[in-house]
PDB file of N, CA, C and O in Angstrom:
ATOM      1  N   MET A   1      -1.315  -7.747  10.384  1.00  0.00           N
ATOM      2  CA  MET A   1      -1.303  -6.511   9.628  1.00  0.00           C
ATOM      3  C   MET A   1      -2.095  -6.709   8.344  1.00  0.00           C
ATOM      4  O   MET A   1      -1.819  -7.632   7.578  1.00  0.00           O
ATOM      5  N   LYS A   2      -3.073  -5.852   8.108  1.00  0.00           N
ATOM      6  CA  LYS A   2      -3.860  -5.944   6.895  1.00  0.00           C
ATOM      7  C   LYS A   2      -3.294  -4.986   5.858  1.00  0.00           C
ATOM      8  O   LYS A   2      -2.924  -3.855   6.172  1.00  0.00           O
ATOM      9  N   PHE A   3      -3.232  -5.452   4.629  1.00  0.00           N
ATOM     10  CA  PHE A   3      -2.729  -4.641   3.530  1.00  0.00           C
ATOM     11  C   PHE A   3      -3.786  -4.629   2.445  1.00  0.00           C
ATOM     12  O   PHE A   3      -4.075  -5.667   1.850  1.00  0.00           O
ATOM     13  N   VAL A   4      -4.371  -3.462   2.176  1.00  0.00           N
ATOM     14  CA  VAL A   4      -5.438  -3.341   1.197  1.00  0.00           C
ATOM     15  C   VAL A   4      -4.854  -2.795  -0.097  1.00  0.00           C
ATOM     16  O   VAL A   4      -4.222  -1.739  -0.104  1.00  0.00           O
ATOM     17  N   THR A   5      -5.065  -3.517  -1.192  1.00  0.00           N
ATOM     18  CA  THR A   5      -4.499  -3.084  -2.467  1.00  0.00           C
ATOM     19  C   THR A   5      -5.507  -2.412  -3.373  1.00  0.00           C
ATOM     20  O   THR A   5      -5.106  -1.658  -4.259  1.00  0.00           O
ATOM     21  N   GLY A   6      -6.776  -2.645  -3.198  1.00  0.00           N
ATOM     22  CA  GLY A   6      -7.765  -2.010  -4.060  1.00  0.00           C
ATOM     23  C   GLY A   6      -9.051  -2.796  -4.132  1.00  0.00           C
ATOM     24  O   GLY A   6      -9.243  -3.779  -3.416  1.00  0.00           O
ATOM     25  N   LEU A   7      -9.931  -2.344  -5.013  1.00  0.00           N
ATOM     26  CA  LEU A   7     -11.209  -3.013  -5.212  1.00  0.00           C
ATOM     27  C   LEU A   7     -11.118  -3.892  -6.450  1.00  0.00           C
ATOM     28  O   LEU A   7     -10.731  -3.419  -7.518  1.00  0.00           O
ATOM     29  N   TYR A   8     -11.470  -5.162  -6.316  1.00  0.00           N
ATOM     30  CA  TYR A   8     -11.418  -6.086  -7.433  1.00  0.00           C
ATOM     31  C   TYR A   8     -12.705  -6.898  -7.499  1.00  0.00           C
ATOM     32  O   TYR A   8     -13.365  -7.115  -6.483  1.00  0.00           O
ATOM     33  N   ILE A   9     -13.052  -7.339  -8.682  1.00  0.00           N
ATOM     34  CA  ILE A   9     -14.285  -8.078  -8.917  1.00  0.00           C
ATOM     35  C   ILE A   9     -14.062  -9.561  -8.653  1.00  0.00           C
ATOM     36  O   ILE A   9     -13.048 -10.129  -9.061  1.00  0.00           O
ATOM     37  N   ILE A  10     -15.024 -10.187  -7.961  1.00  0.00           N
ATOM     38  CA  ILE A  10     -14.980 -11.627  -7.735  1.00  0.00           C
ATOM     39  C   ILE A  10     -15.693 -12.296  -8.906  1.00  0.00           C
ATOM     40  O   ILE A  10     -16.877 -12.052  -9.139  1.00  0.00           O
ATOM     41  N   ASP A  11     -14.976 -13.131  -9.636  1.00  0.00           N
ATOM     42  CA  ASP A  11     -15.531 -13.833 -10.794  1.00  0.00           C
ATOM     43  C   ASP A  11     -16.382 -15.027 -10.396  1.00  0.00           C
ATOM     44  O   ASP A  11     -17.475 -15.236 -10.923  1.00  0.00           O
ATOM     45  N   GLU A  12     -15.863 -15.802  -9.459  1.00  0.00           N
ATOM     46  CA  GLU A  12     -16.506 -17.078  -9.170  1.00  0.00           C
ATOM     47  C   GLU A  12     -16.186 -17.518  -7.746  1.00  0.00           C
ATOM     48  O   GLU A  12     -15.079 -17.289  -7.257  1.00  0.00           O
ATOM     49  N   VAL A  13     -17.139 -18.141  -7.087  1.00  0.00           N
ATOM     50  CA  VAL A  13     -16.908 -18.766  -5.785  1.00  0.00           C
ATOM     51  C   VAL A  13     -16.581 -20.230  -6.072  1.00  0.00           C
ATOM     52  O   VAL A  13     -17.456 -21.011  -6.444  1.00  0.00           O
ATOM     53  N   VAL A  14     -15.328 -20.583  -5.898  1.00  0.00           N
ATOM     54  CA  VAL A  14     -14.858 -21.930  -6.225  1.00  0.00           C
ATOM     55  C   VAL A  14     -15.340 -22.932  -5.188  1.00  0.00           C
ATOM     56  O   VAL A  14     -15.841 -24.000  -5.540  1.00  0.00           O
ATOM     57  N   SER A  15     -15.193 -22.594  -3.909  1.00  0.00           N
ATOM     58  CA  SER A  15     -15.695 -23.443  -2.826  1.00  0.00           C
ATOM     59  C   SER A  15     -16.101 -22.536  -1.672  1.00  0.00           C
ATOM     60  O   SER A  15     -16.155 -21.316  -1.824  1.00  0.00           O
ATOM     61  N   THR A  16     -16.388 -23.133  -0.516  1.00  0.00           N
ATOM     62  CA  THR A  16     -16.864 -22.330   0.612  1.00  0.00           C
ATOM     63  C   THR A  16     -15.820 -21.363   1.152  1.00  0.00           C
ATOM     64  O   THR A  16     -16.173 -20.384   1.809  1.00  0.00           O
ATOM     65  N   ASN A  17     -14.539 -21.619   0.886  1.00  0.00           N
ATOM     66  CA  ASN A  17     -13.510 -20.718   1.390  1.00  0.00           C
ATOM     67  C   ASN A  17     -12.527 -20.242   0.320  1.00  0.00           C
ATOM     68  O   ASN A  17     -11.466 -19.713   0.655  1.00  0.00           O
ATOM     69  N   VAL A  18     -12.858 -20.418  -0.951  1.00  0.00           N
ATOM     70  CA  VAL A  18     -11.966 -20.009  -2.041  1.00  0.00           C
ATOM     71  C   VAL A  18     -12.763 -19.266  -3.102  1.00  0.00           C
ATOM     72  O   VAL A  18     -13.865 -19.671  -3.473  1.00  0.00           O
ATOM     73  N   ILE A  19     -12.168 -18.143  -3.594  1.00  0.00           N
ATOM     74  CA  ILE A  19     -12.791 -17.372  -4.674  1.00  0.00           C
ATOM     75  C   ILE A  19     -11.803 -17.197  -5.821  1.00  0.00           C
ATOM     76  O   ILE A  19     -10.590 -17.320  -5.647  1.00  0.00           O
ATOM     77  N   LYS A  20     -12.350 -16.910  -6.991  1.00  0.00           N
ATOM     78  CA  LYS A  20     -11.527 -16.573  -8.146  1.00  0.00           C
ATOM     79  C   LYS A  20     -11.861 -15.134  -8.495  1.00  0.00           C
ATOM     80  O   LYS A  20     -13.034 -14.790  -8.640  1.00  0.00           O
ATOM     81  N   SER A  21     -10.839 -14.281  -8.634  1.00  0.00           N
ATOM     82  CA  SER A  21     -11.084 -12.857  -8.848  1.00  0.00           C
ATOM     83  C   SER A  21     -10.343 -12.330 -10.069  1.00  0.00           C
ATOM     84  O   SER A  21      -9.458 -12.988 -10.616  1.00  0.00           O
ATOM     85  N   GLN A  22     -10.728 -11.127 -10.480  1.00  0.00           N
ATOM     86  CA  GLN A  22     -10.053 -10.435 -11.580  1.00  0.00           C
ATOM     87  C   GLN A  22      -8.985  -9.534 -10.974  1.00  0.00           C
ATOM     88  O   GLN A  22      -9.297  -8.531 -10.332  1.00  0.00           O
ATOM     89  N   LEU A  23      -7.735  -9.897 -11.182  1.00  0.00           N
ATOM     90  CA  LEU A  23      -6.628  -9.107 -10.666  1.00  0.00           C
ATOM     91  C   LEU A  23      -5.755  -8.645 -11.822  1.00  0.00           C
ATOM     92  O   LEU A  23      -5.654  -9.347 -12.828  1.00  0.00           O
ATOM     93  N   PRO A  24      -5.126  -7.491 -11.707  1.00  0.00           N
ATOM     94  CA  PRO A  24      -4.219  -7.046 -12.756  1.00  0.00           C
ATOM     95  C   PRO A  24      -3.007  -7.975 -12.857  1.00  0.00           C
ATOM     96  O   PRO A  24      -2.560  -8.526 -11.851  1.00  0.00           O
ATOM     97  N   THR A  25      -2.488  -8.145 -14.049  1.00  0.00           N
ATOM     98  CA  THR A  25      -1.342  -9.038 -14.248  1.00  0.00           C
ATOM     99  C   THR A  25      -0.092  -8.505 -13.555  1.00  0.00           C
ATOM    100  O   THR A  25       0.836  -9.268 -13.288  1.00  0.00           O
ATOM    101  N   SER A  26      -0.056  -7.224 -13.265  1.00  0.00           N
ATOM    102  CA  SER A  26       1.107  -6.645 -12.594  1.00  0.00           C
ATOM    103  C   SER A  26       1.240  -7.130 -11.151  1.00  0.00           C
ATOM    104  O   SER A  26       2.320  -7.021 -10.570  1.00  0.00           O
ATOM    105  N   MET A  27       0.168  -7.663 -10.562  1.00  0.00           N
ATOM    106  CA  MET A  27       0.224  -8.153  -9.183  1.00  0.00           C
ATOM    107  C   MET A  27       1.007  -9.453  -9.064  1.00  0.00           C
ATOM    108  O   MET A  27       1.567  -9.736  -8.005  1.00  0.00           O
ATOM    109  N   ARG A  28       1.056 -10.237 -10.115  1.00  0.00           N
ATOM    110  CA  ARG A  28       1.839 -11.466 -10.184  1.00  0.00           C
ATOM    111  C   ARG A  28       1.524 -12.443  -9.049  1.00  0.00           C
ATOM    112  O   ARG A  28       2.427 -13.031  -8.453  1.00  0.00           O
ATOM    113  N   ILE A  29       0.227 -12.607  -8.761  1.00  0.00           N
ATOM    114  CA  ILE A  29      -0.199 -13.612  -7.802  1.00  0.00           C
ATOM    115  C   ILE A  29      -1.289 -14.451  -8.442  1.00  0.00           C
ATOM    116  O   ILE A  29      -1.835 -14.081  -9.482  1.00  0.00           O
ATOM    117  N   HIS A  30      -1.601 -15.557  -7.836  1.00  0.00           N
ATOM    118  CA  HIS A  30      -2.605 -16.469  -8.370  1.00  0.00           C
ATOM    119  C   HIS A  30      -3.987 -15.842  -8.260  1.00  0.00           C
ATOM    120  O   HIS A  30      -4.269 -15.132  -7.294  1.00  0.00           O
ATOM    121  N   LEU A  31      -4.848 -16.094  -9.233  1.00  0.00           N
ATOM    122  CA  LEU A  31      -6.184 -15.520  -9.256  1.00  0.00           C
ATOM    123  C   LEU A  31      -7.137 -16.185  -8.265  1.00  0.00           C
ATOM    124  O   LEU A  31      -8.167 -15.609  -7.917  1.00  0.00           O
ATOM    125  N   VAL A  32      -6.802 -17.394  -7.808  1.00  0.00           N
ATOM    126  CA  VAL A  32      -7.628 -18.100  -6.839  1.00  0.00           C
ATOM    127  C   VAL A  32      -7.091 -17.773  -5.448  1.00  0.00           C
ATOM    128  O   VAL A  32      -5.922 -18.015  -5.147  1.00  0.00           O
ATOM    129  N   ILE A  33      -7.981 -17.210  -4.591  1.00  0.00           N
ATOM    130  CA  ILE A  33      -7.558 -16.681  -3.295  1.00  0.00           C
ATOM    131  C   ILE A  33      -8.439 -17.240  -2.186  1.00  0.00           C
ATOM    132  O   ILE A  33      -9.638 -17.441  -2.380  1.00  0.00           O
ATOM    133  N   ASN A  34      -7.843 -17.490  -1.022  1.00  0.00           N
ATOM    134  CA  ASN A  34      -8.599 -17.908   0.148  1.00  0.00           C
ATOM    135  C   ASN A  34      -9.381 -16.702   0.677  1.00  0.00           C
ATOM    136  O   ASN A  34      -8.861 -15.586   0.683  1.00  0.00           O
ATOM    137  N   ILE A  35     -10.618 -16.915   1.120  1.00  0.00           N
ATOM    138  CA  ILE A  35     -11.460 -15.793   1.559  1.00  0.00           C
ATOM    139  C   ILE A  35     -10.942 -15.116   2.825  1.00  0.00           C
ATOM    140  O   ILE A  35     -11.362 -14.003   3.139  1.00  0.00           O
ATOM    141  N   SER A  36     -10.044 -15.763   3.552  1.00  0.00           N
ATOM    142  CA  SER A  36      -9.458 -15.117   4.730  1.00  0.00           C
ATOM    143  C   SER A  36      -8.595 -13.923   4.334  1.00  0.00           C
ATOM    144  O   SER A  36      -8.306 -13.065   5.167  1.00  0.00           O
ATOM    145  N   GLN A  37      -8.182 -13.863   3.067  1.00  0.00           N
ATOM    146  CA  GLN A  37      -7.358 -12.765   2.571  1.00  0.00           C
ATOM    147  C   GLN A  37      -8.183 -11.641   1.953  1.00  0.00           C
ATOM    148  O   GLN A  37      -7.621 -10.671   1.444  1.00  0.00           O
ATOM    149  N   VAL A  38      -9.512 -11.760   1.992  1.00  0.00           N
ATOM    150  CA  VAL A  38     -10.402 -10.805   1.334  1.00  0.00           C
ATOM    151  C   VAL A  38     -11.253 -10.102   2.387  1.00  0.00           C
ATOM    152  O   VAL A  38     -11.746 -10.738   3.318  1.00  0.00           O
ATOM    153  N   ILE A  39     -11.424  -8.777   2.237  1.00  0.00           N
ATOM    154  CA  ILE A  39     -12.327  -8.040   3.122  1.00  0.00           C
ATOM    155  C   ILE A  39     -13.412  -7.386   2.285  1.00  0.00           C
ATOM    156  O   ILE A  39     -13.191  -7.056   1.120  1.00  0.00           O
ATOM    157  N   GLN A  40     -14.566  -7.202   2.868  1.00  0.00           N
ATOM    158  CA  GLN A  40     -15.696  -6.627   2.151  1.00  0.00           C
ATOM    159  C   GLN A  40     -15.534  -5.115   2.060  1.00  0.00           C
ATOM    160  O   GLN A  40     -15.103  -4.468   3.015  1.00  0.00           O
ATOM    161  N   TYR A  41     -15.884  -4.558   0.903  1.00  0.00           N
ATOM    162  CA  TYR A  41     -15.790  -3.119   0.678  1.00  0.00           C
ATOM    163  C   TYR A  41     -16.897  -2.394   1.423  1.00  0.00           C
ATOM    164  O   TYR A  41     -18.056  -2.806   1.375  1.00  0.00           O
ATOM    165  N   LYS A  42     -16.543  -1.316   2.113  1.00  0.00           N
ATOM    166  CA  LYS A  42     -17.515  -0.471   2.791  1.00  0.00           C
ATOM    167  C   LYS A  42     -17.394   0.936   2.226  1.00  0.00           C
ATOM    168  O   LYS A  42     -16.308   1.516   2.212  1.00  0.00           O
ATOM    169  N   GLU A  43     -18.517   1.484   1.758  1.00  0.00           N
ATOM    170  CA  GLU A  43     -18.486   2.834   1.204  1.00  0.00           C
ATOM    171  C   GLU A  43     -18.258   3.857   2.303  1.00  0.00           C
ATOM    172  O   GLU A  43     -18.602   3.643   3.465  1.00  0.00           O
ATOM    173  N   GLN A  44     -17.667   4.978   1.898  1.00  0.00           N
ATOM    174  CA  GLN A  44     -17.427   6.055   2.833  1.00  0.00           C
ATOM    175  C   GLN A  44     -18.747   6.751   3.164  1.00  0.00           C
ATOM    176  O   GLN A  44     -19.579   6.955   2.281  1.00  0.00           O
ATOM    177  N   VAL A  45     -18.936   7.108   4.405  1.00  0.00           N
ATOM    178  CA  VAL A  45     -20.137   7.798   4.840  1.00  0.00           C
ATOM    179  C   VAL A  45     -20.125   9.215   4.260  1.00  0.00           C
ATOM    180  O   VAL A  45     -19.073   9.850   4.200  1.00  0.00           O
ATOM    181  N   LYS A  46     -21.293   9.713   3.833  1.00  0.00           N
ATOM    182  CA  LYS A  46     -21.368  11.025   3.194  1.00  0.00           C
ATOM    183  C   LYS A  46     -20.803  12.140   4.067  1.00  0.00           C
ATOM    184  O   LYS A  46     -20.110  13.024   3.563  1.00  0.00           O
ATOM    185  N   GLU A  47     -21.084  12.114   5.347  1.00  0.00           N
ATOM    186  CA  GLU A  47     -20.659  13.180   6.259  1.00  0.00           C
ATOM    187  C   GLU A  47     -19.184  13.046   6.676  1.00  0.00           C
ATOM    188  O   GLU A  47     -18.613  13.975   7.248  1.00  0.00           O
ATOM    189  N   GLN A  48     -18.587  11.912   6.394  1.00  0.00           N
ATOM    190  CA  GLN A  48     -17.228  11.653   6.846  1.00  0.00           C
ATOM    191  C   GLN A  48     -16.222  12.534   6.109  1.00  0.00           C
ATOM    192  O   GLN A  48     -16.275  12.665   4.886  1.00  0.00           O
ATOM    193  N   LYS A  49     -15.313  13.129   6.863  1.00  0.00           N
ATOM    194  CA  LYS A  49     -14.294  13.984   6.269  1.00  0.00           C
ATOM    195  C   LYS A  49     -13.055  13.156   5.958  1.00  0.00           C
ATOM    196  O   LYS A  49     -12.676  12.267   6.721  1.00  0.00           O
ATOM    197  N   VAL A  50     -12.441  13.459   4.838  1.00  0.00           N
ATOM    198  CA  VAL A  50     -11.196  12.807   4.480  1.00  0.00           C
ATOM    199  C   VAL A  50     -10.073  13.631   5.095  1.00  0.00           C
ATOM    200  O   VAL A  50      -9.962  14.832   4.846  1.00  0.00           O
ATOM    201  N   GLY A  51      -9.251  12.982   5.894  1.00  0.00           N
ATOM    202  CA  GLY A  51      -8.174  13.697   6.581  1.00  0.00           C
ATOM    203  C   GLY A  51      -7.131  14.224   5.611  1.00  0.00           C
ATOM    204  O   GLY A  51      -6.668  13.508   4.723  1.00  0.00           O
ATOM    205  N   GLU A  52      -6.773  15.480   5.794  1.00  0.00           N
ATOM    206  CA  GLU A  52      -5.743  16.082   4.962  1.00  0.00           C
ATOM    207  C   GLU A  52      -4.399  15.930   5.657  1.00  0.00           C
ATOM    208  O   GLU A  52      -4.309  15.965   6.884  1.00  0.00           O
ATOM    209  N   VAL A  53      -3.371  15.764   4.863  1.00  0.00           N
ATOM    210  CA  VAL A  53      -2.026  15.630   5.405  1.00  0.00           C
ATOM    211  C   VAL A  53      -1.489  17.027   5.695  1.00  0.00           C
ATOM    212  O   VAL A  53      -1.495  17.899   4.827  1.00  0.00           O
ATOM    213  N   LYS A  54      -1.027  17.226   6.917  1.00  0.00           N
ATOM    214  CA  LYS A  54      -0.468  18.516   7.308  1.00  0.00           C
ATOM    215  C   LYS A  54       1.043  18.406   7.327  1.00  0.00           C
ATOM    216  O   LYS A  54       1.596  17.378   7.720  1.00  0.00           O
ATOM    217  N   LEU A  55       1.701  19.458   6.905  1.00  0.00           N
ATOM    218  CA  LEU A  55       3.155  19.481   6.935  1.00  0.00           C
ATOM    219  C   LEU A  55       3.627  19.642   8.368  1.00  0.00           C
ATOM    220  O   LEU A  55       3.042  20.391   9.150  1.00  0.00           O
ATOM    221  N   VAL A  56       4.679  18.939   8.697  1.00  0.00           N
ATOM    222  CA  VAL A  56       5.247  19.013  10.038  1.00  0.00           C
ATOM    223  C   VAL A  56       6.579  19.730   9.936  1.00  0.00           C
ATOM    224  O   VAL A  56       7.442  19.350   9.145  1.00  0.00           O
ATOM    225  N   GLU A  57       6.739  20.766  10.737  1.00  0.00           N
ATOM    226  CA  GLU A  57       7.997  21.511  10.728  1.00  0.00           C
ATOM    227  C   GLU A  57       8.893  20.960  11.824  1.00  0.00           C
ATOM    228  O   GLU A  57       8.505  20.909  12.991  1.00  0.00           O
ATOM    229  N   VAL A  58      10.084  20.552  11.444  1.00  0.00           N
ATOM    230  CA  VAL A  58      11.044  20.002  12.397  1.00  0.00           C
ATOM    231  C   VAL A  58      12.113  21.050  12.623  1.00  0.00           C
ATOM    232  O   VAL A  58      12.764  21.496  11.678  1.00  0.00           O
ATOM    233  N   LYS A  59      12.295  21.441  13.867  1.00  0.00           N
ATOM    234  CA  LYS A  59      13.294  22.457  14.191  1.00  0.00           C
ATOM    235  C   LYS A  59      14.628  21.796  14.503  1.00  0.00           C
ATOM    236  O   LYS A  59      14.682  20.623  14.875  1.00  0.00           O
ATOM    237  N   ARG A  60      15.689  22.551  14.350  1.00  0.00           N
ATOM    238  CA  ARG A  60      17.067  22.118  14.601  1.00  0.00           C
ATOM    239  C   ARG A  60      17.525  21.003  13.665  1.00  0.00           C
ATOM    240  O   ARG A  60      18.339  20.160  14.044  1.00  0.00           O
ATOM    241  N   VAL A  61      17.002  21.003  12.454  1.00  0.00           N
ATOM    242  CA  VAL A  61      17.438  20.024  11.462  1.00  0.00           C
ATOM    243  C   VAL A  61      18.030  20.793  10.292  1.00  0.00           C
ATOM    244  O   VAL A  61      17.395  21.696   9.748  1.00  0.00           O
ATOM    245  N   GLU A  62      19.248  20.432   9.909  1.00  0.00           N
ATOM    246  CA  GLU A  62      19.896  21.113   8.792  1.00  0.00           C
ATOM    247  C   GLU A  62      19.300  20.656   7.473  1.00  0.00           C
ATOM    248  O   GLU A  62      18.959  19.484   7.312  1.00  0.00           O
ATOM    249  N   GLU A  63      19.174  21.574   6.534  1.00  0.00           N
ATOM    250  CA  GLU A  63      18.696  21.234   5.196  1.00  0.00           C
ATOM    251  C   GLU A  63      19.878  21.178   4.254  1.00  0.00           C
ATOM    252  O   GLU A  63      20.815  21.969   4.361  1.00  0.00           O
ATOM    253  N   TRP A  64      19.824  20.243   3.337  1.00  0.00           N
ATOM    254  CA  TRP A  64      20.878  20.058   2.363  1.00  0.00           C
ATOM    255  C   TRP A  64      20.262  20.021   0.976  1.00  0.00           C
ATOM    256  O   TRP A  64      19.172  19.479   0.795  1.00  0.00           O
ATOM    257  N   LYS A  65      20.942  20.587   0.004  1.00  0.00           N
ATOM    258  CA  LYS A  65      20.503  20.476  -1.381  1.00  0.00           C
ATOM    259  C   LYS A  65      21.158  19.240  -1.975  1.00  0.00           C
ATOM    260  O   LYS A  65      22.371  19.057  -1.874  1.00  0.00           O
ATOM    261  N   VAL A  66      20.349  18.397  -2.592  1.00  0.00           N
ATOM    262  CA  VAL A  66      20.830  17.138  -3.138  1.00  0.00           C
ATOM    263  C   VAL A  66      20.728  17.204  -4.659  1.00  0.00           C
ATOM    264  O   VAL A  66      19.665  17.496  -5.207  1.00  0.00           O
ATOM    265  N   LYS A  67      21.849  16.930  -5.339  1.00  0.00           N
ATOM    266  CA  LYS A  67      21.827  16.900  -6.805  1.00  0.00           C
ATOM    267  C   LYS A  67      21.156  15.629  -7.294  1.00  0.00           C
ATOM    268  O   LYS A  67      20.305  15.666  -8.183  1.00  0.00           O
ATOM    269  N   ARG A  68      21.545  14.499  -6.707  1.00  0.00           N
ATOM    270  CA  ARG A  68      20.923  13.225  -7.078  1.00  0.00           C
ATOM    271  C   ARG A  68      21.216  12.175  -6.022  1.00  0.00           C
ATOM    272  O   ARG A  68      22.166  12.294  -5.248  1.00  0.00           O
ATOM    273  N   ILE A  69      20.389  11.152  -6.007  1.00  0.00           N
ATOM    274  CA  ILE A  69      20.552  10.025  -5.090  1.00  0.00           C
ATOM    275  C   ILE A  69      21.340   8.950  -5.822  1.00  0.00           C
ATOM    276  O   ILE A  69      20.919   8.452  -6.866  1.00  0.00           O
ATOM    277  N   LEU A  70      22.506   8.597  -5.250  1.00  0.00           N
ATOM    278  CA  LEU A  70      23.377   7.613  -5.891  1.00  0.00           C
ATOM    279  C   LEU A  70      23.045   6.182  -5.496  1.00  0.00           C
ATOM    280  O   LEU A  70      23.148   5.268  -6.314  1.00  0.00           O
ATOM    281  N   ASP A  71      22.646   5.985  -4.236  1.00  0.00           N
ATOM    282  CA  ASP A  71      22.369   4.634  -3.765  1.00  0.00           C
ATOM    283  C   ASP A  71      21.442   4.700  -2.553  1.00  0.00           C
ATOM    284  O   ASP A  71      21.325   5.739  -1.903  1.00  0.00           O
ATOM    285  N   LYS A  72      20.779   3.563  -2.257  1.00  0.00           N
ATOM    286  CA  LYS A  72      19.879   3.467  -1.119  1.00  0.00           C
ATOM    287  C   LYS A  72      20.039   2.090  -0.513  1.00  0.00           C
ATOM    288  O   LYS A  72      20.153   1.099  -1.235  1.00  0.00           O
ATOM    289  N   ARG A  73      20.050   2.020   0.824  1.00  0.00           N
ATOM    290  CA  ARG A  73      20.107   0.728   1.499  1.00  0.00           C
ATOM    291  C   ARG A  73      19.352   0.808   2.817  1.00  0.00           C
ATOM    292  O   ARG A  73      19.134   1.888   3.367  1.00  0.00           O
ATOM    293  N   LYS A  74      18.962  -0.352   3.306  1.00  0.00           N
ATOM    294  CA  LYS A  74      18.209  -0.431   4.555  1.00  0.00           C
ATOM    295  C   LYS A  74      19.110  -1.068   5.607  1.00  0.00           C
ATOM    296  O   LYS A  74      19.576  -2.195   5.438  1.00  0.00           O
ATOM    297  N   VAL A  75      19.352  -0.334   6.698  1.00  0.00           N
ATOM    298  CA  VAL A  75      20.198  -0.820   7.777  1.00  0.00           C
ATOM    299  C   VAL A  75      19.370  -0.836   9.052  1.00  0.00           C
ATOM    300  O   VAL A  75      18.947   0.216   9.532  1.00  0.00           O
ATOM    301  N   ARG A  76      19.135  -2.030   9.606  1.00  0.00           N
ATOM    302  CA  ARG A  76      18.345  -2.200  10.829  1.00  0.00           C
ATOM    303  C   ARG A  76      17.002  -1.488  10.760  1.00  0.00           C
ATOM    304  O   ARG A  76      16.570  -0.866  11.730  1.00  0.00           O
ATOM    305  N   GLY A  77      16.346  -1.583   9.607  1.00  0.00           N
ATOM    306  CA  GLY A  77      15.016  -1.003   9.433  1.00  0.00           C
ATOM    307  C   GLY A  77      15.003   0.468   9.073  1.00  0.00           C
ATOM    308  O   GLY A  77      13.926   1.037   8.894  1.00  0.00           O
ATOM    309  N   VAL A  78      16.169   1.114   8.959  1.00  0.00           N
ATOM    310  CA  VAL A  78      16.246   2.540   8.614  1.00  0.00           C
ATOM    311  C   VAL A  78      16.817   2.670   7.211  1.00  0.00           C
ATOM    312  O   VAL A  78      17.864   2.103   6.900  1.00  0.00           O
ATOM    313  N   ILE A  79      16.117   3.427   6.363  1.00  0.00           N
ATOM    314  CA  ILE A  79      16.593   3.630   4.993  1.00  0.00           C
ATOM    315  C   ILE A  79      17.639   4.730   5.001  1.00  0.00           C
ATOM    316  O   ILE A  79      17.406   5.817   5.529  1.00  0.00           O
ATOM    317  N   LYS A  80      18.797   4.441   4.408  1.00  0.00           N
ATOM    318  CA  LYS A  80      19.891   5.413   4.314  1.00  0.00           C
ATOM    319  C   LYS A  80      20.195   5.660   2.844  1.00  0.00           C
ATOM    320  O   LYS A  80      20.174   4.734   2.033  1.00  0.00           O
ATOM    321  N   TYR A  81      20.477   6.909   2.507  1.00  0.00           N
ATOM    322  CA  TYR A  81      20.740   7.300   1.135  1.00  0.00           C
ATOM    323  C   TYR A  81      22.158   7.793   0.978  1.00  0.00           C
ATOM    324  O   TYR A  81      22.693   8.462   1.862  1.00  0.00           O
ATOM    325  N   LEU A  82      22.777   7.461  -0.164  1.00  0.00           N
ATOM    326  CA  LEU A  82      24.054   8.006  -0.563  1.00  0.00           C
ATOM    327  C   LEU A  82      23.748   9.068  -1.603  1.00  0.00           C
ATOM    328  O   LEU A  82      23.224   8.764  -2.675  1.00  0.00           O
ATOM    329  N   VAL A  83      24.076  10.322  -1.286  1.00  0.00           N
ATOM    330  CA  VAL A  83      23.677  11.430  -2.169  1.00  0.00           C
ATOM    331  C   VAL A  83      24.897  12.193  -2.663  1.00  0.00           C
ATOM    332  O   VAL A  83      25.991  12.076  -2.112  1.00  0.00           O
ATOM    333  N   GLN A  84      24.686  12.974  -3.711  1.00  0.00           N
ATOM    334  CA  GLN A  84      25.735  13.819  -4.264  1.00  0.00           C
ATOM    335  C   GLN A  84      25.335  15.255  -4.076  1.00  0.00           C
ATOM    336  O   GLN A  84      26.073  16.158  -4.469  1.00  0.00           O
TER     337      GLN A  84
END
């Protein structure tokens, strides 16, 4: 699974498989990264359309008004909320 976080500048090529990059301090990872974790940026084609998110209407589902979310937990991969 690839996870892309953004575009960052490469400061220095340390060796054939290691680079040093400029990363925000909020990422809290080491600035020296193996190149297997880096992908090359490709610009979007001019004619390419950016997909818009469409709302999906789900029938037979009750709607509830929630004042606030009191707690959240993950059970077997499903997020469950405790609401008021």
